[in-house]
C-alpha positions in Angstrom: 71.0 -95.4 77.8 68.6 -96.6 80.4 66.6 -93.4 80.0 66.5 -94.0 76.3 65.2 -97.5 76.5 62.6 -96.4 79.1 61.4 -93.6 76.9 61.1 -96.0 73.9 59.2 -98.5 76.0 56.8 -95.9 77.3 56.2 -94.2 74.0 56.6 -97.1 71.5 53.0 -96.7 70.3 53.5 -93.0 69.7 56.8 -93.6 68.0 55.3 -96.2 65.5 52.4 -93.8 64.8 54.8 -90.9 64.1 57.1 -93.1 62.0 54.1 -94.2 59.8 53.0 -90.6 59.4 56.5 -89.5 58.6 56.9 -92.2 55.9 53.5 -91.4 54.4 54.2 -87.7 54.1 57.6 -88.3 52.7 56.4 -90.7 50.0 53.5 -88.5 49.0 55.8 -85.5 48.7 58.4 -87.5 46.8 55.9 -88.8 44.3 54.4 -85.4 43.7 57.8 -83.9 43.2 58.7 -86.7 40.8 55.5 -86.2 38.7 56.4 -82.5 38.4 60.2 -82.5 38.1 60.9 -85.5 35.8 58.5 -84.5 32.9 60.0 -81.0 33.2 63.5 -82.4 33.0 62.6 -84.4 29.9 60.9 -81.5 28.2 63.7 -79.0 28.7 66.3 -81.3 27.0 65.6 -79.4 23.9 65.0 -76.0 25.6 68.3 -75.2 27.3 67.5 -71.6 28.2 64.3 -72.7 29.9 66.3 -75.4 31.8 68.7 -72.8 33.1 65.8 -70.6 34.4 64.1 -73.6 36.0 67.3 -74.6 37.7 67.6 -71.1 39.1 64.0 -71.1 40.3 64.2 -74.5 42.0 67.6 -73.4 43.6 66.0 -70.3 45.0 63.1 -72.3 46.4 65.6 -74.4 48.3 67.1 -71.4 50.1 63.7 -70.5 51.8 63.9 -71.4 55.5 61.4 -74.2 56.3 59.8 -72.2 59.1 59.3 -69.2 56.9 57.8 -71.4 54.2 55.4 -72.9 56.6 54.5 -69.5 57.9 53.6 -68.4 54.4 51.6 -71.5 53.7 49.5 -71.8 56.9 47.2 -68.8 56.2 46.3 -70.4 52.8 46.3 -74.2 53.5 46.1 -74.4 57.2 48.0 -76.9 59.4 48.4 -80.7 59.2 49.9 -82.8 56.4 49.1 -80.4 53.5 51.6 -77.6 54.3 54.2 -80.2 55.3 53.8 -82.0 51.9 53.9 -78.7 50.0 57.1 -77.7 51.8 58.7 -81.1 51.1 57.8 -81.0 47.5 59.4 -77.5 47.2 62.6 -78.8 48.7 62.6 -82.0 46.6 62.1 -80.3 43.2 65.7 -79.1 42.8 67.6 -82.4 43.3 65.1 -84.4 41.3 64.9 -81.9 38.4 68.6 -81.3 38.4 69.7 -84.9 38.6 67.2 -86.0 36.0 68.2 -83.2 33.6 71.9 -83.9 34.0 71.4 -87.6 33.8 69.5 -87.3 30.4 71.9 -84.6 29.1 75.0 -86.6 29.8 73.9 -89.9 28.1 76.5 -91.1 25.7 75.4 -90.0 22.2 76.2 -93.5 20.8 73.2 -94.9 22.8 70.9 -92.3 21.3 72.2 -93.1 17.8 71.7 -96.8 18.4 68.1 -96.2 19.5 67.5 -94.1 16.4 69.0 -96.8 14.2 66.5 -99.3 15.6 63.7 -96.9 14.6 62.5 -96.2 18.2 59.9 -93.5 18.6 60.7 -90.6 20.9 58.5 -92.0 23.7 59.9 -95.5 23.4 63.5 -94.2 23.4 62.7 -92.2 26.5 61.5 -95.2 28.5 63.7 -97.9 27.0 67.0 -96.0 26.9 67.2 -92.6 28.4 65.3 -92.9 31.7 66.8 -96.3 32.7 70.3 -94.9 32.1 69.5 -91.6 34.0 67.8 -93.4 36.9 71.1 -94.0 38.7 71.5 -90.3 39.3 68.3 -90.3 41.4 69.7 -92.5 44.2 70.5 -89.6 46.6 67.0 -88.0 46.7 65.9 -89.3 50.1 67.5 -87.4 52.9 64.4 -86.1 54.7 64.6 -84.6 58.1 63.6 -86.3 61.4 60.7 -87.2 63.4 60.3 -83.6 64.5 57.6 -84.1 67.1 59.9 -86.0 69.4 63.0 -83.9 68.7 61.1 -80.7 69.3 59.4 -82.0 72.4 62.7 -83.3 73.8 64.4 -79.9 73.4 61.4 -78.1 74.9 61.3 -80.5 77.9 65.1 -80.7 78.2 64.7 -84.5 77.8 67.8 -85.9 76.1 66.3 -89.4 75.8 63.2 -88.1 73.9 65.4 -86.0 71.6 67.7 -89.0 71.0 64.8 -91.3 70.3 63.5 -89.0 67.6 66.9 -88.5 66.1 67.8 -92.2 66.0 64.4 -93.0 64.5 65.0 -90.4 61.8 68.6 -91.7 61.1 67.3 -95.3 60.9 64.6 -94.3 58.5 67.1 -92.6 56.3 69.3 -95.7 56.2 66.4 -98.0 55.4 65.2 -95.7 52.6 68.7 -95.4 51.2 69.0 -99.2 51.1 65.6 -99.5 49.4 66.7 -97.0 46.7 69.9 -99.0 46.1 67.8 -102.2 45.7 65.4 -100.5 43.3 68.3 -99.4 41.1 69.3 -103.0 40.6 65.8 -104.2 39.4 63.9 -103.2 36.3 62.0 -100.0 36.2 58.8 -102.0 35.9 59.4 -103.6 39.2 60.2 -100.2 40.7 56.9 -98.8 39.3 55.1 -101.8 40.8 56.6 -101.2 44.2 55.6 -97.5 44.1 52.1 -98.5 42.9 51.7 -100.8 45.9 52.9 -98.1 48.2 50.4 -95.6 46.7 47.5 -98.1 47.0 48.5 -98.8 50.6 48.5 -95.1 51.5 45.2 -94.5 49.7 43.7 -97.5 51.4 44.9 -96.2 54.8 43.3 -92.8 54.1 40.0 -94.3 53.0 39.9 -96.5 56.1 40.7 -93.5 58.4 38.0 -91.4 56.7 35.4 -94.2 56.9 36.0 -94.9 60.6 36.4 -91.2 61.6 33.9 -89.6 64.0 31.1 -87.5 62.6 33.0 -84.4 63.6 36.6 -83.9 64.5 37.7 -80.8 66.4 41.4 -79.7 66.2 42.8 -78.2 69.3 46.3 -76.6 69.0 48.7 -75.3 71.5 51.8 -73.1 71.6 55.3 -74.4 72.5 55.8 -75.6 76.0 54.4 -77.9 78.7 51.7 -75.4 79.8 49.8 -75.2 76.5 50.1 -79.0 76.2 48.5 -79.5 79.6 45.7 -77.1 78.8 44.8 -78.6 75.5 44.6 -82.0 77.1 42.2 -80.6 79.6 40.1 -79.2 76.8 40.1 -82.6 75.1 38.9 -84.5 78.1 36.2 -81.9 79.0 34.9 -81.9 75.3 34.8 -85.7 75.0 33.0 -85.9 78.3 30.4 -83.4 77.1 30.0 -85.2 73.7 31.6 -88.6 73.3 30.7 -88.7 69.6 33.0 -85.8 68.8 36.5 -86.7 67.8 39.4 -84.5 69.1 42.8 -84.1 67.4 45.5 -82.4 69.4 48.3 -80.3 67.8 50.7 -79.7 70.6 53.9 -77.6 70.4 52.5 -76.1 67.1 54.3 -72.8 67.2 54.1 -69.3 68.3 51.1 -66.9 68.5 50.9 -65.9 64.9 50.8 -69.5 63.6 47.8 -70.4 65.8 46.0 -67.2 65.4 46.1 -67.4 61.6 45.2 -71.1 61.6 42.1 -70.3 63.8 41.0 -67.3 61.7 41.2 -69.5 58.5 39.2 -72.3 60.1 42.1 -74.8 60.1 41.9 -75.4 63.9 38.9 -75.1 66.2 40.3 -74.0 69.5 43.6 -72.9 71.2 44.4 -71.4 74.6 45.3 -67.7 74.5 46.2 -65.1 77.1 44.5 -61.7 77.5 47.8 -59.8 77.5 48.9 -61.4 74.2 45.5 -60.6 72.7 45.9 -56.9 73.4 49.6 -56.8 72.5 49.6 -58.9 69.3 46.1 -59.7 68.0 44.1 -56.5 68.4 44.5 -52.8 68.4 43.2 -51.1 71.5 42.6 -47.3 71.4 44.9 -45.0 73.3 42.3 -44.7 76.1 41.9 -48.4 76.3 45.6 -49.0 76.4 45.9 -46.4 79.2 43.4 -48.3 81.3 45.3 -51.6 80.8 48.6 -49.9 81.7 47.0 -48.6 84.9 46.5 -52.2 86.0 42.8 -52.7 85.1 41.7 -56.2 84.4 42.3 -56.6 80.6 40.2 -59.7 80.0 36.9 -57.8 79.3 38.6 -55.6 76.8 40.3 -58.5 75.1 37.0 -60.4 74.8 35.3 -57.3 73.4 38.0 -56.6 70.7 38.1 -60.3 69.7 34.3 -60.4 69.2 34.7 -57.7 66.5 36.9 -60.2 64.6 34.3 -63.0 64.9 36.1 -64.8 67.7 34.8 -65.9 71.0 37.0 -65.8 74.1 35.6 -68.0 76.8 35.8 -67.4 80.6 39.4 -67.2 81.9 41.2 -69.3 84.5 42.3 -67.9 87.8 46.1 -67.6 87.4 48.0 -64.7 85.9 50.8 -66.1 83.7 52.5 -62.9 83.0 56.0 -62.1 81.7 59.0 -61.8 84.1 62.6 -61.0 83.9 64.5 -63.9 85.4 67.9 -64.2 87.0 69.6 -66.9 89.1 69.1 -66.6 92.9 72.9 -66.4 93.4 73.1 -63.5 90.9 70.2 -61.7 92.5 71.9 -62.0 96.0 75.3 -60.9 94.7 74.0 -57.6 93.2 71.0 -57.1 95.6 68.4 -57.4 92.8 64.7 -57.3 93.7 63.1 -55.3 90.9 63.6 -54.7 87.2 64.7 -51.1 88.0 67.6 -52.6 90.0 69.1 -53.9 86.8 70.0 -50.3 85.9 73.0 -50.3 88.2 74.5 -53.3 86.4 73.1 -52.8 82.9 76.5 -52.8 81.1 77.3 -56.2 82.5 74.0 -57.8 81.6 74.1 -60.5 78.9 70.4 -61.2 78.1 68.9 -64.0 76.1 65.4 -63.4 75.0 63.1 -65.3 72.5 62.2 -63.4 69.3 58.6 -62.8 70.3 59.6 -61.1 73.6 62.3 -59.0 71.8 59.7 -57.6 69.3 56.8 -57.0 71.8 55.8 -53.7 73.3 55.1 -55.5 76.5 58.5 -57.2 76.1 62.0 -55.9 75.5 60.7 -52.8 73.6 58.8 -51.8 76.8 61.8 -52.5 79.0 63.7 -50.0 76.8 61.0 -47.3 76.8 59.4 -47.6 80.2 62.5 -48.5 82.3 65.1 -46.9 80.1 67.3 -50.0 80.1 69.5 -51.2 77.3 71.1 -54.7 77.4 73.3 -56.7 75.1 70.7 -59.1 73.8 71.0 -62.4 72.0 67.9 -64.0 70.5 67.4 -67.7 71.3 64.8 -70.3 71.2 62.4 -70.2 74.1 63.2 -73.9 75.0 66.9 -73.2 75.4 67.0 -69.9 77.3 66.7 -71.4 80.8 69.5 -73.9 80.1 71.7 -71.0 78.9 71.0 -69.1 82.1 71.8 -72.1 84.3 75.1 -72.7 82.4 76.1 -69.0 82.8 76.0 -68.3 79.0 73.6 -65.5 79.8 72.7 -63.8 83.1 69.2 -62.5 82.3 66.2 -64.0 80.4 62.5 -63.6 79.9 60.1 -66.1 81.4 56.6 -66.6 82.7 55.5 -66.7 86.4 54.3 -70.3 86.1 57.4 -71.7 84.5 58.6 -74.9 86.1 62.2 -73.9 85.4 62.0 -71.2 88.1 61.8 -74.0 90.6 64.1 -76.4 88.7 67.1 -74.0 88.3 66.6 -71.9 91.5 65.7 -68.7 89.7 64.2 -65.4 90.8 61.5 -63.4 88.9 62.3 -59.7 89.4 59.4 -57.5 90.5 57.9 -55.5 87.7 57.9 -52.3 89.8 56.7 -50.0 87.0 53.9 -52.2 85.9 55.0 -52.9 82.3 53.8 -56.5 82.0 50.0 -56.7 81.6 47.8 -59.3 83.2 47.8 -62.6 81.3 44.7 -64.6 82.0 44.3 -67.7 79.9 41.1 -68.9 78.2 40.0 -71.0 75.2 39.8 -69.0 72.0 37.5 -70.1 69.1 35.5 -68.7 66.2 32.1 -67.3 67.2 30.4 -69.5 64.6 32.0 -72.6 66.1 30.9 -71.5 69.6 27.3 -71.0 68.4 27.2 -74.4 66.9 28.5 -76.1 70.0 27.0 -74.6 73.1 27.5 -77.8 75.1 31.2 -77.7 74.4 31.4 -74.1 75.4 29.7 -75.0 78.7 32.2 -77.8 79.2 35.2 -75.6 78.6 33.8 -72.9 80.9 34.2 -75.3 83.8 37.8 -74.2 83.9 36.8 -70.6 84.6 38.3 -69.5 87.9 40.2 -72.7 88.2 44.0 -73.3 88.5 46.2 -71.0 90.6 49.7 -69.9 89.7 51.2 -72.4 92.2 49.1 -75.3 90.8 50.1 -74.4 87.2 53.8 -74.3 88.1 53.5 -77.6 89.9 51.9 -79.2 86.8 54.5 -77.7 84.5 57.2 -79.1 86.8 55.6 -82.6 86.6 55.8 -82.5 82.8 59.0 -80.6 82.1 61.2 -81.9 84.9 59.6 -85.2 86.1 58.8 -86.2 82.5 55.2 -87.1 83.2 52.9 -87.0 80.2 50.8 -83.8 79.8 47.7 -85.9 79.3 48.3 -87.7 82.7 48.9 -84.4 84.5 45.8 -82.8 83.0 43.6 -85.8 83.8 44.8 -85.9 87.4 44.0 -82.2 88.0 40.5 -82.6 86.5 39.7 -85.6 88.6 41.2 -84.1 91.8 39.1 -80.9 91.5 35.8 -82.6 90.6 35.7 -81.5 86.9 35.9 -85.1 85.7 35.0 -88.4 87.3 37.6 -91.2 87.4 36.5 -94.1 85.2 37.1 -97.4 87.1 
């Protein structure tokens, strides 16, 4: 409990900001869904076959997993609030449409007859009789998810207090909204409309103010899941703002896996993200057989990655020093028990291996597919979220997992990275990735980011990851400290 209160105290500003964003997105999505679903529900009262089809369609939409839906939307609408709003609208359509349709359909015929007897027009009868009676069925529409930023971050950092803070905030928000809906049911529909109008005006006013006070240009920097990308994008932000204080920088940390960021960059939805040369060659480009053979032989793959990305209109800046390559990881005690030093050593205990790999590693040629083809090893494999695999290994639920050589958990959980004795895993040198057009427009920012070239050793990166993931320091604090200590940024006093 003490950790929870400490976390709330330290992050209360971020919590309030996230809460405001969450409410704004939810209300916008709800109003759009209402504008679409309620008129449709009214119209299909006399078109029962169409109503059945629409109920089926909205039902199917609700079965689409949220992550899959976002993955489909990002190439078209980018990242930020727009795909989130579209996804929420999709999920809200069924309950709003269904409840409004059923509420109107099940109105006592005597009320309809009385309205007709008074000579009410169709529109007047709808607003004076039908909708007020049907409104009660809409009370259960708000059941939105949580403040995902804190929940996801807490899971990734193994920080129960952070996860609990996000979950409690989400639960409290649901309770408050449920109470508001109950209150609005007891007042006239005109008052309800007035409340909604005030909320809309407030949100519009907030957006206008934000737009009016925004910097001339805002650059969006995104990062993959984990502490390391979070540290790197905070370094990028500080170096960019030092080079050009008039430029605004928005960070999108823990955004997702490679394909999400790559598609967002290609479609101009983000400006920069840190990428690694091994990932470029394995997932983002198609090296020729001769080029792939050179990489397999251990040749530095950064020049090739840079060359192939350039053909796609992307600029890959100068790389940092450390090699954050893949590793197969076991507990120190497990390695000692079976005398494991290399990946090949796993062959003698392959039947007893219970591996837990993340989905990206399972599907990569320089991942589990390569383990199967190059080493001839087959394991019983469970897919699991990258943020959970080390905990599962520590608890004995699995005895082998994939990791990176700079992961803080190697130190935290007393783990061993087995030697890649057949050279499967390519070199992974990290550098900022951006569109060439963006780089040409911002030569001063390119120069600023290139200050990281040749910087950061594997040990330094692992120490920084440990500070964020285990000691719960903020990524921004850790990034700033490194930049100051290594003369890349002057401390402001």
